[in-house]
PQR file of N, CA, C, O and H, with PARSE charges and radii, in Angstrom:
ATOM      1  N   UNK A   1     -13.695  19.271 -11.086 -0.4000 1.5000
ATOM      2  CA  UNK A   1     -12.561  20.188 -11.115 -0.0000 2.0000
ATOM      3  C   UNK A   1     -11.495  19.821 -12.104  0.5500 1.7000
ATOM      4  O   UNK A   1     -11.032  18.680 -12.111 -0.5500 1.4000
ATOM      5  N   UNK A   2     -11.078  20.769 -12.959 -0.4000 1.5000
ATOM      6  CA  UNK A   2     -10.094  20.306 -13.940 -0.0000 2.0000
ATOM      7  C   UNK A   2      -8.779  20.354 -13.494  0.5500 1.7000
ATOM      8  O   UNK A   2      -8.422  21.179 -12.653 -0.5500 1.4000
ATOM      9  H   UNK A   2     -11.454  21.695 -12.953  0.4000 1.0000
ATOM     10  N   UNK A   3      -7.924  19.420 -14.062 -0.4000 1.5000
ATOM     11  CA  UNK A   3      -6.567  19.416 -13.561 -0.0000 2.0000
ATOM     12  C   UNK A   3      -5.630  20.550 -13.834  0.5500 1.7000
ATOM     13  O   UNK A   3      -5.875  21.242 -14.822 -0.5500 1.4000
ATOM     14  H   UNK A   3      -8.214  18.750 -14.746  0.4000 1.0000
ATOM     15  N   UNK A   4      -4.625  20.825 -13.121 -0.4000 1.5000
ATOM     16  CA  UNK A   4      -3.788  22.112 -13.395 -0.0000 2.0000
ATOM     17  C   UNK A   4      -3.258  21.931 -14.700  0.5500 1.7000
ATOM     18  O   UNK A   4      -3.142  20.873 -15.318 -0.5500 1.4000
ATOM     19  H   UNK A   4      -4.426  20.262 -12.318  0.4000 1.0000
ATOM     20  N   UNK A   5      -2.897  23.271 -15.106 -0.4000 1.5000
ATOM     21  CA  UNK A   5      -2.226  23.315 -16.374 -0.0000 2.0000
ATOM     22  C   UNK A   5      -0.701  22.891 -16.271  0.5500 1.7000
ATOM     23  O   UNK A   5       0.027  23.174 -15.320 -0.5500 1.4000
ATOM     24  H   UNK A   5      -2.991  24.130 -14.604  0.4000 1.0000
ATOM     25  N   UNK A   6      -0.303  22.118 -17.473 -0.4000 1.5000
ATOM     26  CA  UNK A   6       0.954  21.542 -17.483 -0.0000 2.0000
ATOM     27  C   UNK A   6       1.997  22.733 -17.105  0.5500 1.7000
ATOM     28  O   UNK A   6       2.911  22.451 -16.331 -0.5500 1.4000
ATOM     29  H   UNK A   6      -0.895  21.888 -18.245  0.4000 1.0000
ATOM     30  N   UNK A   7       1.906  23.906 -17.565 -0.4000 1.5000
ATOM     31  CA  UNK A   7       2.885  24.868 -17.358 -0.0000 2.0000
ATOM     32  C   UNK A   7       3.103  25.324 -15.874  0.5500 1.7000
ATOM     33  O   UNK A   7       4.152  25.847 -15.496 -0.5500 1.4000
ATOM     34  H   UNK A   7       1.163  24.135 -18.194  0.4000 1.0000
ATOM     35  N   UNK A   8       2.081  25.096 -15.108 -0.4000 1.5000
ATOM     36  CA  UNK A   8       2.137  25.676 -13.613 -0.0000 2.0000
ATOM     37  C   UNK A   8       2.546  24.433 -12.725  0.5500 1.7000
ATOM     38  O   UNK A   8       2.887  24.600 -11.554 -0.5500 1.4000
ATOM     39  H   UNK A   8       1.229  24.671 -15.415  0.4000 1.0000
ATOM     40  N   UNK A   9       2.506  23.223 -13.293 -0.4000 1.5000
ATOM     41  CA  UNK A   9       2.943  22.206 -12.342 -0.0000 2.0000
ATOM     42  C   UNK A   9       4.420  21.971 -12.217  0.5500 1.7000
ATOM     43  O   UNK A   9       5.168  22.497 -13.041 -0.5500 1.4000
ATOM     44  H   UNK A   9       2.229  23.088 -14.245  0.4000 1.0000
ATOM     45  N   UNK A  10       4.900  21.222 -11.252 -0.4000 1.5000
ATOM     46  CA  UNK A  10       6.247  20.910 -11.067 -0.0000 2.0000
ATOM     47  C   UNK A  10       6.353  19.423 -10.919  0.5500 1.7000
ATOM     48  O   UNK A  10       5.720  18.761 -10.097 -0.5500 1.4000
ATOM     49  H   UNK A  10       4.293  20.794 -10.582  0.4000 1.0000
ATOM     50  N   UNK A  11       7.237  18.948 -11.816 -0.4000 1.5000
ATOM     51  CA  UNK A  11       7.494  17.457 -11.700 -0.0000 2.0000
ATOM     52  C   UNK A  11       8.740  17.239 -11.062  0.5500 1.7000
ATOM     53  O   UNK A  11       9.801  17.752 -11.419 -0.5500 1.4000
ATOM     54  H   UNK A  11       7.752  19.486 -12.484  0.4000 1.0000
ATOM     55  N   UNK A  12       8.572  16.404 -10.034 -0.4000 1.5000
ATOM     56  CA  UNK A  12       9.723  15.835  -9.255 -0.0000 2.0000
ATOM     57  C   UNK A  12       9.950  14.397  -9.483  0.5500 1.7000
ATOM     58  O   UNK A  12       9.030  13.639  -9.792 -0.5500 1.4000
ATOM     59  H   UNK A  12       7.710  15.988  -9.743  0.4000 1.0000
ATOM     60  N   UNK A  13      11.114  14.036  -9.338 -0.4000 1.5000
ATOM     61  CA  UNK A  13      11.747  12.666  -9.462 -0.0000 2.0000
ATOM     62  C   UNK A  13      11.296  11.964  -8.200  0.5500 1.7000
ATOM     63  O   UNK A  13      11.402  12.552  -7.124 -0.5500 1.4000
ATOM     64  H   UNK A  13      11.861  14.651  -9.087  0.4000 1.0000
ATOM     65  N   UNK A  14      10.822  10.803  -8.265 -0.4000 1.5000
ATOM     66  CA  UNK A  14      10.527  10.009  -7.030 -0.0000 2.0000
ATOM     67  C   UNK A  14      11.814   9.021  -6.714  0.5500 1.7000
ATOM     68  O   UNK A  14      12.392   8.461  -7.646 -0.5500 1.4000
ATOM     69  H   UNK A  14      10.735  10.326  -9.139  0.4000 1.0000
ATOM     70  N   UNK A  15      12.162   8.870  -5.562 -0.4000 1.5000
ATOM     71  CA  UNK A  15      13.206   7.982  -5.330 -0.0000 2.0000
ATOM     72  C   UNK A  15      12.943   6.465  -5.445  0.5500 1.7000
ATOM     73  O   UNK A  15      11.849   6.025  -5.095 -0.5500 1.4000
ATOM     74  H   UNK A  15      11.693   9.325  -4.805  0.4000 1.0000
ATOM     75  N   UNK A  16      13.859   5.690  -5.900 -0.4000 1.5000
ATOM     76  CA  UNK A  16      13.438   4.314  -6.112 -0.0000 2.0000
ATOM     77  C   UNK A  16      13.227   3.723  -4.570  0.5500 1.7000
ATOM     78  O   UNK A  16      14.095   3.892  -3.714 -0.5500 1.4000
ATOM     79  H   UNK A  16      14.748   6.048  -6.185  0.4000 1.0000
ATOM     80  N   UNK A  17      12.188   3.130  -4.346 -0.4000 1.5000
ATOM     81  CA  UNK A  17      12.076   2.433  -3.000 -0.0000 2.0000
ATOM     82  C   UNK A  17      12.941   1.125  -2.885  0.5500 1.7000
ATOM     83  O   UNK A  17      13.010   0.273  -3.770 -0.5500 1.4000
ATOM     84  H   UNK A  17      11.483   2.993  -5.041  0.4000 1.0000
ATOM     85  N   UNK A  18      13.548   1.084  -1.753 -0.4000 1.5000
ATOM     86  CA  UNK A  18      14.235  -0.179  -1.533 -0.0000 2.0000
ATOM     87  C   UNK A  18      13.548  -0.985  -0.336  0.5500 1.7000
ATOM     88  O   UNK A  18      13.526  -0.535   0.810 -0.5500 1.4000
ATOM     89  H   UNK A  18      13.491   1.776  -1.034  0.4000 1.0000
ATOM     90  N   UNK A  19      13.027  -2.128  -0.671 -0.4000 1.5000
ATOM     91  CA  UNK A  19      12.427  -2.928   0.174 -0.0000 2.0000
ATOM     92  C   UNK A  19      12.891  -4.347   0.247  0.5500 1.7000
ATOM     93  O   UNK A  19      13.290  -4.950  -0.749 -0.5500 1.4000
ATOM     94  H   UNK A  19      13.045  -2.493  -1.602  0.4000 1.0000
ATOM     95  N   UNK A  20      12.834  -4.847   1.392 -0.4000 1.5000
ATOM     96  CA  UNK A  20      13.182  -6.131   1.777 -0.0000 2.0000
ATOM     97  C   UNK A  20      12.122  -6.923   1.890  0.5500 1.7000
ATOM     98  O   UNK A  20      11.427  -6.675   2.876 -0.5500 1.4000
ATOM     99  H   UNK A  20      12.509  -4.356   2.201  0.4000 1.0000
ATOM    100  N   UNK A  21      11.709  -7.940   1.095 -0.4000 1.5000
ATOM    101  CA  UNK A  21      10.501  -8.733   1.048 -0.0000 2.0000
ATOM    102  C   UNK A  21      10.586 -10.081   1.908  0.5500 1.7000
ATOM    103  O   UNK A  21       9.633 -10.645   2.445 -0.5500 1.4000
ATOM    104  H   UNK A  21      12.274  -8.142   0.295  0.4000 1.0000
ATOM    105  N   UNK A  22      11.960 -10.489   1.925 -0.4000 1.5000
ATOM    106  CA  UNK A  22      12.200 -11.830   2.699 -0.0000 2.0000
ATOM    107  C   UNK A  22      11.653 -11.784   3.988  0.5500 1.7000
ATOM    108  O   UNK A  22      10.881 -12.686   4.310 -0.5500 1.4000
ATOM    109  H   UNK A  22      12.734 -10.031   1.488  0.4000 1.0000
ATOM    110  N   UNK A  23      11.937 -10.829   4.836 -0.4000 1.5000
ATOM    111  CA  UNK A  23      11.204 -10.955   6.246 -0.0000 2.0000
ATOM    112  C   UNK A  23       9.688 -11.057   6.320  0.5500 1.7000
ATOM    113  O   UNK A  23       9.162 -11.703   7.225 -0.5500 1.4000
ATOM    114  H   UNK A  23      12.565 -10.096   4.575  0.4000 1.0000
ATOM    115  N   UNK A  24       8.998 -10.455   5.419 -0.4000 1.5000
ATOM    116  CA  UNK A  24       7.500 -10.627   5.347 -0.0000 2.0000
ATOM    117  C   UNK A  24       7.190 -11.962   4.963  0.5500 1.7000
ATOM    118  O   UNK A  24       6.396 -12.600   5.653 -0.5500 1.4000
ATOM    119  H   UNK A  24       9.425  -9.929   4.683  0.4000 1.0000
ATOM    120  N   UNK A  25       7.713 -12.474   3.946 -0.4000 1.5000
ATOM    121  CA  UNK A  25       7.391 -13.948   3.538 -0.0000 2.0000
ATOM    122  C   UNK A  25       7.873 -15.015   4.622  0.5500 1.7000
ATOM    123  O   UNK A  25       7.202 -16.009   4.899 -0.5500 1.4000
ATOM    124  H   UNK A  25       8.359 -11.955   3.385  0.4000 1.0000
ATOM    125  N   UNK A  26       9.005 -14.736   5.161 -0.4000 1.5000
ATOM    126  CA  UNK A  26       9.479 -15.604   6.088 -0.0000 2.0000
ATOM    127  C   UNK A  26       8.372 -15.695   7.385  0.5500 1.7000
ATOM    128  O   UNK A  26       7.938 -16.749   7.849 -0.5500 1.4000
ATOM    129  H   UNK A  26       9.550 -13.928   4.936  0.4000 1.0000
ATOM    130  N   UNK A  27       8.101 -14.610   7.752 -0.4000 1.5000
ATOM    131  CA  UNK A  27       6.950 -14.381   8.806 -0.0000 2.0000
ATOM    132  C   UNK A  27       5.682 -14.925   8.423  0.5500 1.7000
ATOM    133  O   UNK A  27       4.979 -15.508   9.249 -0.5500 1.4000
ATOM    134  H   UNK A  27       8.454 -13.754   7.375  0.4000 1.0000
ATOM    135  N   UNK A  28       5.319 -14.766   7.156 -0.4000 1.5000
ATOM    136  CA  UNK A  28       4.087 -15.505   6.553 -0.0000 2.0000
ATOM    137  C   UNK A  28       4.137 -16.898   6.660  0.5500 1.7000
ATOM    138  O   UNK A  28       3.213 -17.517   7.186 -0.5500 1.4000
ATOM    139  H   UNK A  28       5.890 -14.292   6.485  0.4000 1.0000
ATOM    140  N   UNK A  29       5.209 -17.490   6.175 -0.4000 1.5000
ATOM    141  CA  UNK A  29       5.327 -19.013   6.367 -0.0000 2.0000
ATOM    142  C   UNK A  29       5.304 -19.504   7.792  0.5500 1.7000
ATOM    143  O   UNK A  29       4.748 -20.549   8.130 -0.5500 1.4000
ATOM    144  H   UNK A  29       5.960 -16.987   5.748  0.4000 1.0000
ATOM    145  N   UNK A  30       5.943 -18.684   8.613 -0.4000 1.5000
ATOM    146  CA  UNK A  30       5.926 -19.052  10.230 -0.0000 2.0000
ATOM    147  C   UNK A  30       4.504 -18.836  10.725  0.5500 1.7000
ATOM    148  O   UNK A  30       4.164 -19.442  11.741 -0.5500 1.4000
ATOM    149  H   UNK A  30       6.395 -17.835   8.339  0.4000 1.0000
ATOM    150  N   UNK A  31       3.669 -18.063  10.133 -0.4000 1.5000
ATOM    151  CA  UNK A  31       2.365 -17.883  10.751 -0.0000 2.0000
ATOM    152  C   UNK A  31       1.526 -19.203  10.325  0.5500 1.7000
ATOM    153  O   UNK A  31       0.847 -19.841  11.129 -0.5500 1.4000
ATOM    154  H   UNK A  31       3.945 -17.571   9.307  0.4000 1.0000
ATOM    155  N   UNK A  32       1.667 -19.537   8.909 -0.4000 1.5000
ATOM    156  CA  UNK A  32       0.973 -20.530   8.444 -0.0000 2.0000
ATOM    157  C   UNK A  32       1.281 -21.937   9.132  0.5500 1.7000
ATOM    158  O   UNK A  32       0.435 -22.759   9.482 -0.5500 1.4000
ATOM    159  H   UNK A  32       2.219 -19.018   8.255  0.4000 1.0000
ATOM    160  N   UNK A  33       2.726 -22.050   9.258 -0.4000 1.5000
ATOM    161  CA  UNK A  33       3.098 -23.326   9.709 -0.0000 2.0000
ATOM    162  C   UNK A  33       3.299 -23.582  11.167  0.5500 1.7000
ATOM    163  O   UNK A  33       3.363 -24.721  11.628 -0.5500 1.4000
ATOM    164  H   UNK A  33       3.413 -21.382   8.973  0.4000 1.0000
ATOM    165  N   UNK A  34       3.403 -22.420  11.928 -0.4000 1.5000
ATOM    166  CA  UNK A  34       3.756 -22.543  13.383 -0.0000 2.0000
ATOM    167  C   UNK A  34       2.786 -21.830  14.164  0.5500 1.7000
ATOM    168  O   UNK A  34       2.704 -22.019  15.378 -0.5500 1.4000
ATOM    169  H   UNK A  34       3.352 -21.494  11.554  0.4000 1.0000
ATOM    170  N   UNK A  35       1.963 -20.933  13.483 -0.4000 1.5000
ATOM    171  CA  UNK A  35       0.966 -20.067  14.298 -0.0000 2.0000
ATOM    172  C   UNK A  35       1.559 -18.921  15.079  0.5500 1.7000
ATOM    173  O   UNK A  35       0.987 -18.441  16.057 -0.5500 1.4000
ATOM    174  H   UNK A  35       2.030 -20.779  12.498  0.4000 1.0000
ATOM    175  N   UNK A  36       2.609 -18.536  14.668 -0.4000 1.5000
ATOM    176  CA  UNK A  36       3.137 -17.252  15.336 -0.0000 2.0000
ATOM    177  C   UNK A  36       2.429 -15.878  14.919  0.5500 1.7000
ATOM    178  O   UNK A  36       1.706 -15.793  13.926 -0.5500 1.4000
ATOM    179  H   UNK A  36       3.074 -18.926  13.873  0.4000 1.0000
ATOM    180  N   UNK A  37       2.674 -14.952  15.666 -0.4000 1.5000
ATOM    181  CA  UNK A  37       1.994 -13.812  15.357 -0.0000 2.0000
ATOM    182  C   UNK A  37       2.453 -13.054  14.044  0.5500 1.7000
ATOM    183  O   UNK A  37       3.659 -12.885  13.864 -0.5500 1.4000
ATOM    184  H   UNK A  37       3.261 -15.021  16.472  0.4000 1.0000
ATOM    185  N   UNK A  38       1.618 -12.635  13.208 -0.4000 1.5000
ATOM    186  CA  UNK A  38       1.993 -11.967  12.115 -0.0000 2.0000
ATOM    187  C   UNK A  38       2.473 -10.708  12.282  0.5500 1.7000
ATOM    188  O   UNK A  38       2.024 -10.048  13.219 -0.5500 1.4000
ATOM    189  H   UNK A  38       0.638 -12.773  13.354  0.4000 1.0000
ATOM    190  N   UNK A  39       3.472 -10.137  11.407 -0.4000 1.5000
ATOM    191  CA  UNK A  39       4.067  -8.851  11.404 -0.0000 2.0000
ATOM    192  C   UNK A  39       2.811  -7.859  10.861  0.5500 1.7000
ATOM    193  O   UNK A  39       2.676  -6.801  11.476 -0.5500 1.4000
ATOM    194  H   UNK A  39       3.837 -10.672  10.646  0.4000 1.0000
ATOM    195  N   UNK A  40       1.993  -8.104   9.877 -0.4000 1.5000
ATOM    196  CA  UNK A  40       1.004  -7.488   9.368 -0.0000 2.0000
ATOM    197  C   UNK A  40      -0.319  -8.038   9.926  0.5500 1.7000
ATOM    198  O   UNK A  40      -0.734  -9.174   9.696 -0.5500 1.4000
ATOM    199  H   UNK A  40       2.103  -8.963   9.377  0.4000 1.0000
ATOM    200  N   UNK A  41      -0.873  -7.213  10.603 -0.4000 1.5000
ATOM    201  CA  UNK A  41      -2.154  -7.770  11.254 -0.0000 2.0000
ATOM    202  C   UNK A  41      -3.400  -7.738  10.349  0.5500 1.7000
ATOM    203  O   UNK A  41      -3.518  -6.803   9.558 -0.5500 1.4000
ATOM    204  H   UNK A  41      -0.535  -6.290  10.789  0.4000 1.0000
ATOM    205  N   UNK A  42      -4.313  -8.680  10.416 -0.4000 1.5000
ATOM    206  CA  UNK A  42      -5.494  -8.712   9.434 -0.0000 2.0000
ATOM    207  C   UNK A  42      -6.314  -7.235   9.506  0.5500 1.7000
ATOM    208  O   UNK A  42      -6.828  -6.754   8.496 -0.5500 1.4000
ATOM    209  H   UNK A  42      -4.216  -9.440  11.059  0.4000 1.0000
ATOM    210  N   UNK A  43      -6.359  -6.720  10.540 -0.4000 1.5000
ATOM    211  CA  UNK A  43      -7.151  -5.463  10.666 -0.0000 2.0000
ATOM    212  C   UNK A  43      -6.305  -4.208  10.009  0.5500 1.7000
ATOM    213  O   UNK A  43      -6.927  -3.222   9.613 -0.5500 1.4000
ATOM    214  H   UNK A  43      -5.942  -7.111  11.361  0.4000 1.0000
ATOM    215  N   UNK A  44      -4.956  -4.270   9.911 -0.4000 1.5000
ATOM    216  CA  UNK A  44      -4.194  -3.375   9.321 -0.0000 2.0000
ATOM    217  C   UNK A  44      -4.443  -3.581   7.795  0.5500 1.7000
ATOM    218  O   UNK A  44      -4.584  -2.556   7.129 -0.5500 1.4000
ATOM    219  H   UNK A  44      -4.451  -5.072  10.232  0.4000 1.0000
ATOM    220  N   UNK A  45      -4.513  -4.777   7.172 -0.4000 1.5000
ATOM    221  CA  UNK A  45      -4.692  -5.166   5.890 -0.0000 2.0000
ATOM    222  C   UNK A  45      -6.230  -4.592   5.543  0.5500 1.7000
ATOM    223  O   UNK A  45      -6.433  -3.991   4.488 -0.5500 1.4000
ATOM    224  H   UNK A  45      -4.399  -5.610   7.713  0.4000 1.0000
ATOM    225  N   UNK A  46      -7.137  -4.794   6.378 -0.4000 1.5000
ATOM    226  CA  UNK A  46      -8.439  -4.469   6.102 -0.0000 2.0000
ATOM    227  C   UNK A  46      -8.634  -2.941   5.891  0.5500 1.7000
ATOM    228  O   UNK A  46      -9.261  -2.446   4.955 -0.5500 1.4000
ATOM    229  H   UNK A  46      -6.972  -5.282   7.235  0.4000 1.0000
ATOM    230  N   UNK A  47      -7.924  -2.166   7.029 -0.4000 1.5000
ATOM    231  CA  UNK A  47      -7.894  -0.805   6.830 -0.0000 2.0000
ATOM    232  C   UNK A  47      -7.432  -0.217   5.576  0.5500 1.7000
ATOM    233  O   UNK A  47      -8.029   0.702   5.015 -0.5500 1.4000
ATOM    234  H   UNK A  47      -7.415  -2.567   7.790  0.4000 1.0000
ATOM    235  N   UNK A  48      -6.316  -0.782   5.128 -0.4000 1.5000
ATOM    236  CA  UNK A  48      -5.549  -0.534   3.868 -0.0000 2.0000
ATOM    237  C   UNK A  48      -6.617  -0.761   2.665  0.5500 1.7000
ATOM    238  O   UNK A  48      -6.724   0.038   1.735 -0.5500 1.4000
ATOM    239  H   UNK A  48      -5.831  -1.529   5.584  0.4000 1.0000
ATOM    240  N   UNK A  49      -7.327  -1.839   2.779 -0.4000 1.5000
ATOM    241  CA  UNK A  49      -8.135  -2.228   1.553 -0.0000 2.0000
ATOM    242  C   UNK A  49      -9.340  -1.342   1.560  0.5500 1.7000
ATOM    243  O   UNK A  49      -9.856  -1.023   0.488 -0.5500 1.4000
ATOM    244  H   UNK A  49      -7.240  -2.488   3.534  0.4000 1.0000
ATOM    245  N   UNK A  50      -9.856  -0.894   2.790 -0.4000 1.5000
ATOM    246  CA  UNK A  50     -10.837   0.124   2.707 -0.0000 2.0000
ATOM    247  C   UNK A  50     -10.374   1.490   2.008  0.5500 1.7000
ATOM    248  O   UNK A  50     -11.130   2.101   1.252 -0.5500 1.4000
ATOM    249  H   UNK A  50      -9.436  -1.153   3.660  0.4000 1.0000
ATOM    250  N   UNK A  51      -9.222   1.875   2.280 -0.4000 1.5000
ATOM    251  CA  UNK A  51      -8.695   3.202   1.872 -0.0000 2.0000
ATOM    252  C   UNK A  51      -8.555   2.998   0.317  0.5500 1.7000
ATOM    253  O   UNK A  51      -8.914   3.899  -0.441 -0.5500 1.4000
ATOM    254  H   UNK A  51      -8.609   1.378   2.893  0.4000 1.0000
ATOM    255  N   UNK A  52      -8.055   1.862  -0.144 -0.4000 1.5000
ATOM    256  CA  UNK A  52      -7.888   1.634  -1.664 -0.0000 2.0000
ATOM    257  C   UNK A  52      -9.376   1.668  -2.260  0.5500 1.7000
ATOM    258  O   UNK A  52      -9.600   2.312  -3.286 -0.5500 1.4000
ATOM    259  H   UNK A  52      -7.764   1.130   0.471  0.4000 1.0000
ATOM    260  N   UNK A  53     -10.281   1.038  -1.668 -0.4000 1.5000
ATOM    261  CA  UNK A  53     -11.557   1.028  -2.121 -0.0000 2.0000
ATOM    262  C   UNK A  53     -12.265   2.282  -2.197  0.5500 1.7000
ATOM    263  O   UNK A  53     -13.009   2.522  -3.148 -0.5500 1.4000
ATOM    264  H   UNK A  53     -10.099   0.515  -0.835  0.4000 1.0000
ATOM    265  N   UNK A  54     -12.073   3.125  -1.219 -0.4000 1.5000
ATOM    266  CA  UNK A  54     -12.652   4.486  -1.145 -0.0000 2.0000
ATOM    267  C   UNK A  54     -11.824   5.295  -2.273  0.5500 1.7000
ATOM    268  O   UNK A  54     -12.454   6.156  -2.887 -0.5500 1.4000
ATOM    269  H   UNK A  54     -11.469   2.930  -0.446  0.4000 1.0000
ATOM    270  N   UNK A  55     -10.622   5.113  -2.558 -0.4000 1.5000
ATOM    271  CA  UNK A  55      -9.980   5.917  -3.536 -0.0000 2.0000
ATOM    272  C   UNK A  55     -10.566   5.444  -4.950  0.5500 1.7000
ATOM    273  O   UNK A  55     -10.627   6.290  -5.842 -0.5500 1.4000
ATOM    274  H   UNK A  55     -10.110   4.413  -2.059  0.4000 1.0000
ATOM    275  N   UNK A  56     -10.934   4.334  -5.165 -0.4000 1.5000
ATOM    276  CA  UNK A  56     -11.574   3.802  -6.604 -0.0000 2.0000
ATOM    277  C   UNK A  56     -12.908   4.443  -6.599  0.5500 1.7000
ATOM    278  O   UNK A  56     -13.283   5.013  -7.623 -0.5500 1.4000
ATOM    279  H   UNK A  56     -10.885   3.646  -4.440  0.4000 1.0000
ATOM    280  N   UNK A  57     -13.735   4.403  -5.442 -0.4000 1.5000
ATOM    281  CA  UNK A  57     -15.202   4.899  -5.469 -0.0000 2.0000
ATOM    282  C   UNK A  57     -15.019   6.319  -5.625  0.5500 1.7000
ATOM    283  O   UNK A  57     -15.746   6.829  -6.477 -0.5500 1.4000
ATOM    284  H   UNK A  57     -13.429   3.940  -4.610  0.4000 1.0000
ATOM    285  N   UNK A  58     -14.199   7.111  -4.992 -0.4000 1.5000
ATOM    286  CA  UNK A  58     -14.010   8.559  -5.498 -0.0000 2.0000
ATOM    287  C   UNK A  58     -13.734   8.819  -6.808  0.5500 1.7000
ATOM    288  O   UNK A  58     -14.240   9.817  -7.322 -0.5500 1.4000
ATOM    289  H   UNK A  58     -13.608   6.697  -4.300  0.4000 1.0000
ATOM    290  N   UNK A  59     -13.044   8.122  -7.421 -0.4000 1.5000
ATOM    291  CA  UNK A  59     -12.426   8.297  -8.798 -0.0000 2.0000
ATOM    292  C   UNK A  59     -13.578   8.186  -9.881  0.5500 1.7000
ATOM    293  O   UNK A  59     -13.451   8.581 -11.040 -0.5500 1.4000
ATOM    294  H   UNK A  59     -12.633   7.311  -7.003  0.4000 1.0000
ATOM    295  N   UNK A  60     -14.713   7.601  -9.360 -0.4000 1.5000
ATOM    296  CA  UNK A  60     -15.932   7.333 -10.210 -0.0000 2.0000
ATOM    297  C   UNK A  60     -16.835   8.255 -10.197  0.5500 1.7000
ATOM    298  O   UNK A  60     -18.000   7.885 -10.345 -0.5500 1.4000
ATOM    299  H   UNK A  60     -14.816   7.280  -8.418  0.4000 1.0000
ATOM    300  N   UNK A  61     -16.606   9.426 -10.052 -0.4000 1.5000
ATOM    301  CA  UNK A  61     -17.450  10.608  -9.820 -0.0000 2.0000
ATOM    302  C   UNK A  61     -18.442  10.642 -10.860  0.5500 1.7000
ATOM    303  O   UNK A  61     -19.277  11.546 -10.887 -0.5500 1.4000
ATOM    304  H   UNK A  61     -15.659   9.727  -9.932  0.4000 1.0000
TER
END
């Protein structure tokens, strides 16, 4: 399928994401050092990695 023509597409500005990374890395350190429960579970990471992998596979048509 060909991409749409430039004349018929609408370009929208994306908002700048605002993220706080410190809580994630603080939790990561506590998981490694003290064995606390991680905020991001391994199965969540695995599911996301599968989605990304499938995106790359589908792009190699």
